[in-house]
C-alpha positions as a Markdown table, in Angstrom:
| # | Residue | x | y | z |
|---|---|---|---|---|
| 1 | Unk | -4.4 | -17.6 | -0.2 |
| 2 | Unk | -2.2 | -19.2 | 1.8 |
| 3 | Unk | 0.3 | -21.5 | -0.5 |
| 4 | Unk | 0.9 | -25.1 | 0.9 |
| 5 | Unk | 0.7 | -28.3 | -0.5 |
| 6 | Unk | -1.2 | -30.5 | 2.4 |
| 7 | Unk | -2.8 | -29.5 | 4.9 |
| 8 | Unk | -2.3 | -31.7 | 7.6 |
| 9 | Unk | 1.4 | -31.2 | 7.0 |
| 10 | Unk | 1.8 | -27.4 | 6.5 |
| 11 | Unk | 2.7 | -26.2 | 9.9 |
| 12 | Unk | 5.1 | -29.2 | 10.0 |
| 13 | Unk | 6.6 | -27.5 | 6.9 |
| 14 | Unk | 6.6 | -24.6 | 7.9 |
| 15 | Unk | 7.7 | -25.5 | 11.3 |
| 16 | Unk | 10.9 | -26.9 | 8.9 |
| 17 | Unk | 11.2 | -23.8 | 7.4 |
| 18 | Unk | 11.7 | -21.7 | 9.9 |
| 19 | Unk | 15.3 | -23.3 | 10.8 |
| 20 | Unk | 18.4 | -20.8 | 9.9 |
| 21 | Unk | 18.7 | -21.8 | 6.4 |
| 22 | Unk | 15.3 | -20.5 | 5.6 |
| 23 | Unk | 15.3 | -23.2 | 2.4 |
| 24 | Unk | 12.4 | -25.0 | 2.5 |
| 25 | Unk | 10.2 | -23.5 | -0.4 |
| 26 | Unk | 6.6 | -25.0 | 1.1 |
| 27 | Unk | 6.6 | -22.2 | 3.0 |
| 28 | Unk | 8.0 | -19.5 | 0.3 |
| 29 | Unk | 11.2 | -18.6 | 1.6 |
| 30 | Unk | 13.3 | -19.6 | -1.3 |
| 31 | Unk | 17.3 | -19.1 | -2.6 |
| 32 | Unk | 20.6 | -19.6 | -2.3 |
| 33 | Unk | 23.6 | -18.7 | 0.1 |
| 34 | Unk | 24.8 | -15.2 | -1.3 |
| 35 | Unk | 21.0 | -13.5 | -3.3 |
| 36 | Unk | 20.1 | -12.5 | 0.5 |
| 37 | Unk | 19.5 | -8.6 | -0.8 |
| 38 | Unk | 18.5 | -7.2 | 2.8 |
| 39 | Unk | 22.4 | -7.9 | 2.7 |
| 40 | Unk | 23.3 | -4.8 | 0.5 |
| 41 | Unk | 24.1 | -1.4 | 2.3 |
| 42 | Unk | 21.2 | 0.6 | 1.4 |
| 43 | Unk | 23.6 | 3.5 | 0.5 |
| 44 | Unk | 26.3 | 1.2 | -1.4 |
| 45 | Unk | 26.1 | 3.5 | -4.6 |
| 46 | Unk | 27.2 | 6.2 | -2.6 |
| 47 | Unk | 30.4 | 4.4 | -0.7 |
| 48 | Unk | 27.9 | 3.3 | 2.2 |
| 49 | Unk | 27.9 | 7.4 | 3.2 |
| 50 | Unk | 25.0 | 7.6 | 4.8 |
| 51 | Unk | 25.1 | 11.5 | 5.7 |
| 52 | Unk | 25.6 | 12.3 | 1.7 |
| 53 | Unk | 24.1 | 15.0 | -0.2 |
| 54 | Unk | 23.9 | 16.0 | -3.7 |
| 55 | Unk | 25.7 | 18.8 | -5.1 |
| 56 | Unk | 22.1 | 20.9 | -4.0 |
| 57 | Unk | 22.9 | 20.1 | -0.4 |
| 58 | Unk | 19.6 | 17.4 | -0.6 |
| 59 | Unk | 20.2 | 14.4 | 1.1 |
| 60 | Unk | 21.1 | 10.9 | -0.3 |
| 61 | Unk | 17.6 | 7.9 | 0.4 |
| 62 | Unk | 18.8 | 4.4 | 1.0 |
| 63 | Unk | 18.1 | 1.7 | -1.8 |
| 64 | Unk | 16.7 | -1.0 | -0.5 |
| 65 | Unk | 15.7 | -4.2 | -2.6 |
| 66 | Unk | 14.0 | -7.8 | -1.6 |
| 67 | Unk | 12.5 | -10.3 | -3.3 |
| 68 | Unk | 9.9 | -12.7 | -1.3 |
| 69 | Unk | 8.0 | -15.7 | -3.1 |
| 70 | Unk | 5.9 | -19.0 | -2.7 |
| 71 | Unk | 5.7 | -21.7 | -4.3 |
| 72 | Unk | 8.8 | -20.8 | -6.7 |
| 73 | Unk | 7.0 | -17.3 | -7.9 |
| 74 | Unk | 8.8 | -14.4 | -6.6 |
| 75 | Unk | 7.9 | -10.8 | -6.1 |
| 76 | Unk | 9.9 | -8.0 | -6.1 |
| 77 | Unk | 10.4 | -5.0 | -3.6 |
| 78 | Unk | 12.8 | -2.1 | -3.8 |
| 79 | Unk | 13.3 | 1.4 | -2.8 |
| 80 | Unk | 14.9 | 3.8 | -4.3 |
| 81 | Unk | 14.5 | 7.9 | -3.8 |
| 82 | Unk | 11.4 | 7.2 | -1.2 |
| 83 | Unk | 9.1 | 5.5 | -4.0 |
| 84 | Unk | 9.0 | 1.7 | -2.9 |
| 85 | Unk | 7.8 | -0.9 | -6.4 |
| 86 | Unk | 6.2 | -4.2 | -5.9 |
| 87 | Unk | 6.6 | -6.2 | -9.1 |
| 88 | Unk | 5.6 | -9.5 | -9.1 |
| 89 | Unk | 3.2 | -11.9 | -11.3 |
| 90 | Unk | 0.5 | -11.0 | -13.4 |
| 91 | Unk | -3.1 | -12.1 | -12.4 |
| 92 | Unk | -2.7 | -13.3 | -9.2 |
| 93 | Unk | -5.4 | -14.9 | -7.6 |
| 94 | Unk | -6.9 | -14.0 | -4.5 |
| 95 | Unk | -9.4 | -15.7 | -2.1 |
| 96 | Unk | -11.5 | -13.9 | -0.1 |
| 97 | Unk | -11.9 | -13.3 | 3.6 |
| 98 | Unk | -13.5 | -10.5 | 6.1 |
| 99 | Unk | -12.9 | -10.3 | 9.7 |
| 100 | Unk | -15.6 | -10.7 | 12.4 |
| 101 | Unk | -14.9 | -8.0 | 14.5 |
| 102 | Unk | -12.0 | -9.9 | 17.3 |
| 103 | Unk | -8.9 | -10.3 | 17.9 |
| 104 | Unk | -7.6 | -14.2 | 19.4 |
| 105 | Unk | -5.0 | -13.9 | 21.5 |
| 106 | Unk | -3.1 | -16.8 | 22.3 |
| 107 | Unk | -2.1 | -18.1 | 25.8 |
| 108 | Unk | 1.6 | -17.4 | 25.8 |
| 109 | Unk | 4.3 | -18.9 | 27.0 |
| 110 | Unk | 4.7 | -20.2 | 30.6 |
| 111 | Unk | 1.7 | -18.9 | 31.3 |
| 112 | Unk | -1.5 | -20.1 | 33.9 |
| 113 | Unk | -4.0 | -18.8 | 31.7 |
| 114 | Unk | -7.9 | -18.8 | 31.9 |
| 115 | Unk | -10.6 | -21.6 | 33.3 |
| 116 | Unk | -12.5 | -22.8 | 30.6 |
| 117 | Unk | -16.0 | -21.3 | 30.5 |
| 118 | Unk | -14.6 | -18.1 | 31.6 |
| 119 | Unk | -16.8 | -15.1 | 30.3 |
| 120 | Unk | -14.2 | -12.9 | 28.5 |
| 121 | Unk | -16.0 | -9.5 | 30.0 |
| 122 | Unk | -16.5 | -10.9 | 33.2 |
| 123 | Unk | -13.0 | -9.5 | 36.5 |
| 124 | Unk | -14.0 | -12.4 | 38.5 |
| 125 | Unk | -10.8 | -13.9 | 40.1 |
| 126 | Unk | -8.7 | -11.1 | 38.3 |
| 127 | Unk | -10.0 | -12.2 | 34.4 |
| 128 | Unk | -9.3 | -8.8 | 33.1 |
| 129 | Unk | -5.3 | -8.7 | 34.3 |
| 130 | Unk | -5.4 | -12.7 | 33.2 |
| 131 | Unk | -6.0 | -11.5 | 29.8 |
| 132 | Unk | -4.3 | -8.2 | 29.5 |
| 133 | Unk | -1.0 | -10.5 | 30.7 |
| 134 | Unk | -1.2 | -13.3 | 29.6 |
| 135 | Unk | -2.6 | -13.9 | 26.6 |
| 136 | Unk | -1.6 | -12.0 | 23.6 |
| 137 | Unk | -2.3 | -11.7 | 19.6 |
| 138 | Unk | 1.4 | -12.3 | 18.7 |
| 139 | Unk | 4.4 | -14.3 | 21.2 |
| 140 | Unk | 7.1 | -13.5 | 19.6 |
| 141 | Unk | 9.3 | -15.7 | 21.7 |
| 142 | Unk | 7.6 | -19.1 | 21.1 |
| 143 | Unk | 7.6 | -19.1 | 16.6 |
| 144 | Unk | 5.1 | -21.7 | 15.9 |
| 145 | Unk | 4.3 | -23.3 | 18.8 |
| 146 | Unk | 2.1 | -20.4 | 19.9 |
| 147 | Unk | 0.0 | -21.3 | 17.9 |
| 148 | Unk | -2.9 | -23.2 | 18.4 |
| 149 | Unk | -5.5 | -24.6 | 15.9 |
| 150 | Unk | -9.5 | -23.0 | 15.9 |
| 151 | Unk | -11.1 | -26.0 | 17.8 |
| 152 | Unk | -8.2 | -26.5 | 20.0 |
| 153 | Unk | -9.6 | -24.0 | 23.0 |
| 154 | Unk | -8.9 | -26.0 | 26.1 |
| 155 | Unk | -5.3 | -27.1 | 27.1 |
| 156 | Unk | -4.5 | -30.2 | 28.7 |
| 157 | Unk | -5.1 | -28.1 | 32.8 |
| 158 | Unk | -8.4 | -27.0 | 32.0 |
| 159 | Unk | -7.0 | -23.7 | 30.6 |
| 160 | Unk | -8.1 | -22.0 | 27.9 |
| 161 | Unk | -5.4 | -22.0 | 25.2 |
| 162 | Unk | -6.5 | -18.7 | 23.4 |
| 163 | Unk | -9.6 | -15.9 | 24.3 |
| 164 | Unk | -11.5 | -14.3 | 20.6 |
| 165 | Unk | -11.8 | -10.2 | 21.9 |
| 166 | Unk | -14.7 | -8.6 | 20.2 |
| 167 | Unk | -12.4 | -5.1 | 19.7 |
| 168 | Unk | -14.3 | -3.1 | 22.4 |
| 169 | Unk | -12.9 | -5.8 | 25.2 |
| 170 | Unk | -11.2 | -3.2 | 27.9 |
| 171 | Unk | -7.7 | -4.8 | 26.9 |
| 172 | Unk | -7.8 | -2.4 | 24.2 |
| 173 | Unk | -8.4 | 0.6 | 26.1 |
| 174 | Unk | -11.2 | 2.2 | 24.1 |
| 175 | Unk | -9.3 | 3.0 | 21.0 |
| 176 | Unk | -11.8 | 1.2 | 19.1 |
| 177 | Unk | -14.9 | 1.9 | 20.9 |
| 178 | Unk | -15.9 | 4.2 | 18.1 |
| 179 | Unk | -14.6 | 2.4 | 14.9 |
| 180 | Unk | -16.8 | 2.2 | 12.2 |
| 181 | Unk | -18.3 | -1.1 | 11.3 |
| 182 | Unk | -16.2 | -3.9 | 10.0 |
| 183 | Unk | -17.9 | -4.7 | 6.9 |
| 184 | Unk | -16.5 | -5.2 | 4.1 |
| 185 | Unk | -14.5 | -8.4 | 2.6 |
| 186 | Unk | -10.7 | -8.4 | 1.3 |
| 187 | Unk | -9.4 | -10.4 | -1.4 |
| 188 | Unk | -6.0 | -11.7 | 0.0 |
| 189 | Unk | -3.1 | -14.0 | -1.2 |
| 190 | Unk | 0.3 | -14.4 | 0.7 |
| 191 | Unk | 3.4 | -12.6 | -0.9 |
| 192 | Unk | 6.2 | -14.1 | 1.5 |
| 193 | Unk | 7.2 | -17.1 | 3.8 |
| 194 | Unk | 7.5 | -16.3 | 7.5 |
| 195 | Unk | 10.0 | -13.9 | 8.6 |
| 196 | Unk | 10.4 | -12.6 | 5.0 |
| 197 | Unk | 14.0 | -12.8 | 5.1 |
| 198 | Unk | 15.1 | -11.7 | 1.6 |
| 199 | Unk | 13.1 | -9.0 | 1.6 |
| 200 | Unk | 13.3 | -8.0 | 5.3 |
| 201 | Unk | 15.3 | -4.3 | 5.3 |
| 202 | Unk | 13.2 | -3.3 | 2.5 |
| 203 | Unk | 9.9 | -4.0 | 4.2 |
| 204 | Unk | 10.7 | -3.3 | 7.1 |
| 205 | Unk | 12.4 | 0.6 | 6.1 |
| 206 | Unk | 9.2 | 0.8 | 4.6 |
| 207 | Unk | 6.7 | 0.1 | 7.2 |
| 208 | Unk | 8.6 | 2.9 | 9.3 |
| 209 | Unk | 7.8 | 5.6 | 6.6 |
| 210 | Unk | 5.3 | 8.7 | 7.1 |
| 211 | Unk | 3.3 | 7.3 | 4.4 |
| 212 | Unk | 3.0 | 3.9 | 5.7 |
| 213 | Unk | 0.2 | 2.7 | 8.5 |
| 214 | Unk | -2.4 | 4.6 | 7.1 |
| 215 | Unk | -5.8 | 2.9 | 6.1 |
| 216 | Unk | -8.0 | 4.5 | 4.0 |
| 217 | Unk | -12.2 | 4.1 | 4.5 |
| 218 | Unk | -12.6 | 1.2 | 2.4 |
| 219 | Unk | -9.5 | -0.2 | 4.3 |
| 220 | Unk | -11.0 | 0.6 | 8.5 |
| 221 | Unk | -14.0 | -0.9 | 6.9 |
| 222 | Unk | -12.2 | -4.3 | 6.0 |
| 223 | Unk | -10.7 | -3.8 | 9.8 |
| 224 | Unk | -7.1 | -2.8 | 8.3 |
| 225 | Unk | -6.6 | -0.7 | 11.3 |
| 226 | Unk | -6.9 | -2.9 | 13.9 |
| 227 | Unk | -3.5 | -3.4 | 15.1 |
| 228 | Unk | -3.4 | -6.4 | 16.7 |
| 229 | Unk | -4.4 | -8.4 | 13.7 |
| 230 | Unk | -2.8 | -6.1 | 10.9 |
| 231 | Unk | 1.1 | -5.7 | 12.9 |
| 232 | Unk | 1.7 | -3.0 | 9.2 |
| 233 | Unk | 0.4 | -2.3 | 6.5 |
| 234 | Unk | 1.3 | -0.4 | 3.7 |
| 235 | Unk | -0.9 | 0.9 | 1.3 |
| 236 | Unk | -0.5 | 1.1 | -2.9 |
| 237 | Unk | -1.0 | 2.2 | -6.2 |
| 238 | Unk | -1.5 | 0.3 | -9.5 |
| 239 | Unk | 1.0 | 1.0 | -11.9 |
| 240 | Unk | -1.5 | 2.4 | -15.2 |
| 241 | Unk | -2.2 | -1.3 | -16.2 |
| 242 | Unk | -2.1 | -3.4 | -13.3 |
| 243 | Unk | -5.1 | -4.3 | -13.1 |
| 244 | Unk | -8.2 | -6.7 | -11.2 |
| 245 | Unk | -10.2 | -9.0 | -13.0 |
| 246 | Unk | -13.2 | -11.6 | -11.8 |
| 247 | Unk | -13.9 | -14.5 | -13.4 |
| 248 | Unk | -17.4 | -14.6 | -15.0 |
| 249 | Unk | -18.1 | -17.7 | -16.8 |
| 250 | Unk | -21.0 | -20.0 | -15.9 |
| 251 | Unk | -21.3 | -20.8 | -11.8 |
| 252 | Unk | -20.5 | -24.6 | -11.4 |
| 253 | Unk | -20.8 | -24.5 | -7.9 |
| 254 | Unk | -22.6 | -27.3 | -6.7 |
| 255 | Unk | -22.0 | -29.3 | -10.1 |
| 256 | Unk | -18.9 | -31.4 | -11.6 |
| 257 | Unk | -16.5 | -29.2 | -11.1 |
| 258 | Unk | -13.7 | -30.9 | -13.4 |
| 259 | Unk | -14.8 | -29.7 | -17.1 |
| 260 | Unk | -15.0 | -25.7 | -15.3 |
| 261 | Unk | -15.0 | -23.1 | -17.7 |
| 262 | Unk | -12.8 | -19.5 | -16.5 |
| 263 | Unk | -13.6 | -16.6 | -18.0 |
| 264 | Unk | -11.8 | -13.5 | -16.0 |
| 265 | Unk | -12.7 | -10.0 | -17.4 |
| 266 | Unk | -11.3 | -6.8 | -15.7 |
| 267 | Unk | -12.6 | -5.5 | -12.7 |
| 268 | Unk | -14.1 | -1.6 | -13.5 |
| 269 | Unk | -11.7 | 0.3 | -11.2 |
| 270 | Unk | -12.2 | 3.4 | -13.5 |
| 271 | Unk | -15.3 | 4.3 | -13.0 |
| 272 | Unk | -17.6 | 2.3 | -10.7 |
| 273 | Unk | -15.8 | 0.7 | -8.4 |
| 274 | Unk | -13.9 | 2.0 | -5.7 |
| 275 | Unk | -10.8 | 0.1 | -4.1 |
| 276 | Unk | -8.1 | 0.1 | -2.0 |
| 277 | Unk | -5.1 | -2.2 | -2.2 |
| 278 | Unk | -2.4 | -2.8 | 0.5 |
| 279 | Unk | 1.0 | -4.8 | 1.7 |
| 280 | Unk | -0.2 | -6.2 | 5.3 |
| 281 | Unk | 2.1 | -8.0 | 7.7 |
| 282 | Unk | -0.5 | -10.3 | 9.8 |
| 283 | Unk | 0.3 | -13.1 | 11.8 |
| 284 | Unk | -0.2 | -16.5 | 10.4 |
| 285 | Unk | 0.4 | -19.7 | 12.6 |
| 286 | Unk | 2.0 | -17.1 | 15.0 |
| 287 | Unk | 4.6 | -16.0 | 12.7 |
| 288 | Unk | 4.8 | -13.0 | 10.7 |
| 289 | Unk | 3.5 | -12.7 | 7.2 |
| 290 | Unk | 3.2 | -10.5 | 3.9 |
| 291 | Unk | 0.2 | -10.3 | 2.1 |
| 292 | Unk | -1.4 | -9.0 | -0.3 |
| 293 | Unk | -4.9 | -7.1 | 0.2 |
| 294 | Unk | -7.1 | -5.5 | -2.2 |
| 295 | Unk | -10.7 | -4.3 | -0.3 |
| 296 | Unk | -13.1 | -3.2 | -3.2 |
| 297 | Unk | -16.3 | -1.1 | -2.5 |
| 298 | Unk | -20.1 | -1.0 | -3.2 |
| 299 | Unk | -20.8 | 1.4 | -5.7 |
| 300 | Unk | -21.5 | 5.0 | -5.0 |
| 301 | Unk | -24.4 | 4.5 | -6.8 |
| 302 | Unk | -26.2 | 2.1 | -4.8 |
| 303 | Unk | -25.7 | 0.4 | -8.5 |
| 304 | Unk | -23.6 | -2.4 | -6.5 |
| 305 | Unk | -24.3 | -3.6 | -2.9 |
| 306 | Unk | -23.0 | -7.1 | -2.6 |
| 307 | Unk | -20.1 | -6.9 | -0.4 |
| 308 | Unk | -21.4 | -5.2 | 2.9 |
| 309 | Unk | -22.2 | -7.9 | 6.0 |
| 310 | Unk | -22.0 | -8.0 | 9.4 |
| 311 | Unk | -23.3 | -11.3 | 11.3 |
| 312 | Unk | -26.3 | -10.5 | 13.2 |
| 313 | Unk | -24.7 | -12.5 | 16.4 |
| 314 | Unk | -22.4 | -12.7 | 18.9 |
| 315 | Unk | -20.7 | -9.8 | 21.3 |
| 316 | Unk | -19.2 | -7.9 | 18.6 |
| 317 | Unk | -22.8 | -7.5 | 16.6 |
| 318 | Unk | -24.6 | -6.5 | 19.9 |
| 319 | Unk | -21.7 | -3.8 | 20.7 |
| 320 | Unk | -22.8 | -2.1 | 17.0 |
| 321 | Unk | -26.1 | -2.9 | 17.9 |
| 322 | Unk | -25.4 | -0.9 | 21.3 |
| 323 | Unk | -23.8 | 1.5 | 19.5 |
| 324 | Unk | -27.4 | 2.4 | 17.1 |
| 325 | Unk | -25.1 | 1.4 | 14.2 |
| 326 | Unk | -27.8 | -1.5 | 13.2 |
| 327 | Unk | -29.7 | -0.4 | 9.6 |
| 328 | Unk | -26.4 | 0.3 | 8.3 |
| 329 | Unk | -24.9 | -2.6 | 6.9 |
| 330 | Unk | -25.8 | -5.8 | 5.4 |
| 331 | Unk | -26.8 | -8.9 | 7.8 |
| 332 | Unk | -27.0 | -11.3 | 5.3 |
| 333 | Unk | -24.4 | -12.6 | 2.7 |
| 334 | Unk | -25.0 | -11.5 | -0.7 |
| 335 | Unk | -23.6 | -12.9 | -3.9 |
| 336 | Unk | -20.8 | -11.0 | -4.7 |
| 337 | Unk | -20.5 | -9.0 | -8.0 |
| 338 | Unk | -18.3 | -6.9 | -10.0 |
| 339 | Unk | -18.6 | -4.5 | -13.1 |
| 340 | Unk | -16.8 | -5.0 | -15.3 |
| 341 | Unk | -15.2 | -2.8 | -18.2 |
| 342 | Unk | -14.0 | -3.6 | -21.9 |
| 343 | Unk | -10.7 | -3.4 | -23.6 |
| 344 | Unk | -11.5 | 0.0 | -24.1 |
| 345 | Unk | -12.4 | 0.7 | -20.4 |
| 346 | Unk | -16.1 | 0.9 | -20.8 |
| 347 | Unk | -18.5 | -0.2 | -18.4 |
| 348 | Unk | -20.0 | -3.4 | -19.3 |
| 349 | Unk | -22.2 | -4.1 | -16.5 |
| 350 | Unk | -22.7 | -6.2 | -13.3 |
| 351 | Unk | -21.4 | -9.7 | -13.2 |
| 352 | Unk | -21.1 | -12.4 | -10.6 |
| 353 | Unk | -17.8 | -13.6 | -9.2 |
| 354 | Unk | -17.8 | -17.0 | -10.0 |
| 355 | Unk | -15.0 | -18.8 | -7.7 |
| 356 | Unk | -12.7 | -22.0 | -9.5 |
| 357 | Unk | -12.4 | -25.5 | -7.3 |
| 358 | Unk | -8.4 | -25.0 | -7.6 |
| 359 | Unk | -6.4 | -24.1 | -4.8 |
| 360 | Unk | -4.9 | -21.6 | -7.7 |
| 361 | Unk | -4.7 | -21.3 | -10.8 |
| 362 | Unk | -1.1 | -20.8 | -11.6 |
| 363 | Unk | -0.4 | -24.0 | -8.9 |
| 364 | Unk | -1.6 | -27.3 | -10.7 |
| 365 | Unk | -1.1 | -29.7 | -8.0 |
| 366 | Unk | -1.6 | -28.0 | -4.9 |
| 367 | Unk | -4.9 | -29.1 | -4.0 |
| 368 | Unk | -8.4 | -27.7 | -4.0 |
| 369 | Unk | -10.1 | -24.8 | -2.6 |
| 370 | Unk | -10.9 | -24.8 | 1.0 |
| 371 | Unk | -14.6 | -23.3 | 0.2 |
| 372 | Unk | -15.1 | -22.2 | 3.5 |
| 373 | Unk | -13.5 | -19.6 | 5.5 |
| 374 | Unk | -12.7 | -19.5 | 9.4 |
| 375 | Unk | -8.3 | -20.6 | 10.3 |
| 376 | Unk | -6.4 | -22.5 | 7.6 |
| 377 | Unk | -5.3 | -24.6 | 10.1 |
| 378 | Unk | -8.3 | -26.0 | 11.8 |
| 379 | Unk | -10.0 | -29.4 | 11.1 |
| 380 | Unk | -12.5 | -28.1 | 9.2 |
| 381 | Unk | -9.8 | -26.4 | 6.8 |
| 382 | Unk | -10.6 | -22.6 | 6.6 |
| 383 | Unk | -9.8 | -20.0 | 4.1 |
| 384 | Unk | -7.6 | -17.5 | 5.9 |
| 385 | Unk | -7.9 | -16.7 | 9.8 |
| 386 | Unk | -9.6 | -17.8 | 12.9 |
| 387 | Unk | -11.0 | -14.5 | 13.2 |
| 388 | Unk | -12.6 | -14.4 | 9.9 |
| 389 | Unk | -16.5 | -16.0 | 9.4 |
| 390 | Unk | -16.8 | -18.9 | 7.9 |
| 391 | Unk | -19.7 | -17.9 | 5.8 |
| 392 | Unk | -18.2 | -15.8 | 3.9 |
| 393 | Unk | -16.5 | -18.1 | 1.6 |
| 394 | Unk | -13.1 | -17.9 | -0.3 |
| 395 | Unk | -14.5 | -18.0 | -4.0 |
| 396 | Unk | -10.9 | -19.1 | -4.4 |
| 397 | Unk | -9.2 | -16.8 | -7.7 |
| 398 | Unk | -12.8 | -15.8 | -8.2 |
| 399 | Unk | -10.6 | -11.7 | -8.7 |
| 400 | Unk | -7.2 | -11.7 | -9.7 |
| 401 | Unk | -4.9 | -9.0 | -9.6 |
| 402 | Unk | -1.7 | -7.6 | -11.2 |
| 403 | Unk | 1.1 | -7.4 | -8.7 |
| 404 | Unk | 2.5 | -4.3 | -9.9 |
| 405 | Unk | 2.7 | -1.4 | -8.0 |
| 406 | Unk | 4.0 | 1.3 | -6.1 |
| 407 | Unk | 3.8 | 3.8 | -3.4 |
| 408 | Unk | 5.5 | 7.2 | -1.9 |
| 409 | Unk | 6.7 | 6.0 | 1.2 |
| 410 | Unk | 6.9 | 10.0 | 1.6 |
| 411 | Unk | 3.3 | 10.2 | 2.0 |
| 412 | Unk | 3.8 | 13.1 | -0.8 |
| 413 | Unk | 2.9 | 13.4 | -4.7 |
| 414 | Unk | 5.8 | 14.1 | -7.0 |
| 415 | Unk | 3.1 | 16.6 | -8.8 |
| 416 | Unk | 3.5 | 18.8 | -6.1 |
| 417 | Unk | 5.6 | 21.7 | -8.6 |
| 418 | Unk | 7.5 | 22.7 | -5.0 |
| 419 | Unk | 8.5 | 19.0 | -4.5 |
| 420 | Unk | 12.3 | 17.5 | -4.9 |
| 421 | Unk | 13.3 | 22.1 | -6.1 |
| 422 | Unk | 17.1 | 23.0 | -5.9 |
| 423 | Unk | 16.5 | 25.5 | -2.8 |
| 424 | Unk | 15.5 | 22.2 | -0.6 |
| 425 | Unk | 18.9 | 21.4 | 0.2 |
| 426 | Unk | 19.1 | 25.3 | 1.8 |
| 427 | Unk | 15.0 | 25.9 | 2.9 |
| 428 | Unk | 15.3 | 29.3 | 1.7 |
| 429 | Unk | 13.7 | 31.0 | -1.0 |
| 430 | Unk | 16.8 | 32.2 | -2.9 |
| 431 | Unk | 19.5 | 30.4 | -3.3 |
| 432 | Unk | 23.4 | 31.8 | -4.5 |
| 433 | Unk | 25.2 | 30.1 | -7.5 |
| 434 | Unk | 28.7 | 31.0 | -8.6 |
| 435 | Unk | 29.8 | 31.0 | -12.5 |
| 436 | Unk | 33.0 | 32.3 | -14.5 |
| 437 | Unk | 32.8 | 35.9 | -15.1 |
| 438 | Unk | 32.9 | 36.9 | -19.3 |
| 439 | Unk | 29.8 | 37.1 | -22.1 |
| 440 | Unk | 28.1 | 33.8 | -22.6 |
| 441 | Unk | 26.1 | 33.2 | -25.8 |
| 442 | Unk | 27.6 | 36.1 | -28.4 |
| 443 | Unk | 27.5 | 34.9 | -31.9 |
| 444 | Unk | 30.4 | 37.1 | -32.7 |
| 445 | Unk | 32.7 | 35.1 | -30.2 |
| 446 | Unk | 35.8 | 33.5 | -31.7 |
| 447 | Unk | 34.9 | 30.2 | -33.8 |
| 448 | Unk | 31.3 | 31.0 | -33.9 |
| 449 | Unk | 29.6 | 30.2 | -37.0 |
| 450 | Unk | 29.5 | 33.3 | -39.1 |
| 451 | Unk | 26.5 | 32.9 | -40.7 |
| 452 | Unk | 25.3 | 34.2 | -37.7 |
| 453 | Unk | 27.6 | 37.0 | -37.3 |
| 454 | Unk | 26.6 | 40.4 | -36.6 |
| 455 | Unk | 23.0 | 39.0 | -35.4 |
| 456 | Unk | 22.1 | 39.1 | -32.1 |
| 457 | Unk | 21.7 | 35.7 | -29.6 |
| 458 | Unk | 18.4 | 36.5 | -27.6 |
| 459 | Unk | 20.1 | 34.3 | -24.8 |
| 460 | Unk | 23.4 | 35.9 | -24.5 |
| 461 | Unk | 24.6 | 37.0 | -21.0 |
| 462 | Unk | 27.1 | 38.7 | -18.7 |
| 463 | Unk | 27.8 | 36.9 | -16.0 |
| 464 | Unk | 29.6 | 38.6 | -12.8 |
| 465 | Unk | 30.7 | 35.8 | -11.3 |
| 466 | Unk | 27.6 | 35.3 | -8.4 |
| 467 | Unk | 23.9 | 34.6 | -8.9 |
| 468 | Unk | 21.4 | 34.6 | -7.0 |
| 469 | Unk | 18.0 | 32.4 | -8.2 |
| 470 | Unk | 14.7 | 33.4 | -6.2 |
| 471 | Unk | 12.2 | 30.2 | -6.0 |
| 472 | Unk | 8.4 | 30.8 | -5.8 |
| 473 | Unk | 8.2 | 28.0 | -2.4 |
| 474 | Unk | 10.3 | 25.9 | -0.1 |
| 475 | Unk | 10.1 | 22.8 | 0.6 |
| 476 | Unk | 11.8 | 21.0 | 3.0 |
| 477 | Unk | 14.2 | 18.1 | 1.8 |
| 478 | Unk | 12.9 | 14.6 | 1.5 |
| 479 | Unk | 14.4 | 12.7 | 3.9 |
| 480 | Unk | 13.7 | 8.9 | 6.1 |
| 481 | Unk | 11.3 | 8.7 | 8.7 |
| 482 | Unk | 13.2 | 7.9 | 10.7 |
| 483 | Unk | 16.7 | 7.3 | 9.6 |
| 484 | Unk | 17.1 | 3.6 | 10.4 |
| 485 | Unk | 20.1 | 2.1 | 11.1 |
| 486 | Unk | 21.4 | -0.6 | 8.4 |
| 487 | Unk | 20.9 | -4.3 | 10.1 |
| 488 | Unk | 21.7 | -7.0 | 7.6 |
| 489 | Unk | 19.3 | -10.0 | 7.6 |
| 490 | Unk | 20.9 | -13.0 | 8.3 |
């Protein structure tokens, strides 16, 4: 969810925060001069020597440190030996959102644009070239001014401020034409302010690695691989004691919410529920923000079929029907429900996810839940982005998640018995060692314990000065990909 104080002033507040000092914490950029850890050389521990190696010839890996925040709540994103960790607040509230299979492309700065009423699939008067040349999902040069709220679709010259293109639109060159139906919601919340300067070096390094920008099957069903909406993604794993939680108290929607009872139980992530967690970079108000998002599955055993949904209307739905995919997803929205577990991991069955009426349970005084999907900055006050269904409501803080995650950035597990072996630095199955010639381990050596005199030590050996060890496998030394230059944030 996007943390703000007052809807009508949110954009103005963020515009203030866009000043060079990034000191206004309404949009998440907090801190004082001197605490920007993105300015720390990632090889500071090795004297700044990016080419340095260990004694075994294995390259040193950079160490990055960063932090991000919203509403005076911090998350720490660090990288050590190609392992990224993200640790922040426990039981962090999430909002539900669901992409509708489109990309919003805004009229770029200085461009003329299409006349209002133009069919985005028509090529009359060069419409397709205009869309390709003059509209963009992110106009970095325009900053906040590049955003136009949902509903503000026509400018003073009668031209379209934005166009909503289904992912099968010709602009995307067919790369999404065979994409599986986007039928799953995600549960998300803001992790940073715009441009996340205090974590930028660590985050940009992580996004450049082999393990980044890989989307699992659930993420694909949520549309997280549509690059125009999701600039970068990093799939995360929870630490062993990290959990997701669902409020299962009595549903009070439509009633007086002032005295609502709350009761979060652990989602059964070990048994019935598949899930994927991502740190995502997505444009928001035409600025780069970081969000956490969790995608939960319908249960494999079919007992829970509450998440799948595609609105049976519009160009994206027509595209799926034309592909013969009707019937592979639901076209009626179901109440969200989760399998929950007790403290011992025993499944307690399926329970409905009950939203709170709050903006966030950890943030008293920040307002009420939007209770509708769609564009956060629109007059109707939606729960996320303009490319989401309004009927898929936020269910504010019905689900919580522990911000306690990690990922191997080189996309390889340390459980591989050949990874990190000492022969990685030589790229050979054998490795030569040197020692001082002599006898090692004799119980009869001078000053040895007299109790052991005359006894044999099975580990005793004669050293000749050289040894060669043969390894069973060889794995290349881990290295960053690519090796990024250090460019400290200002």
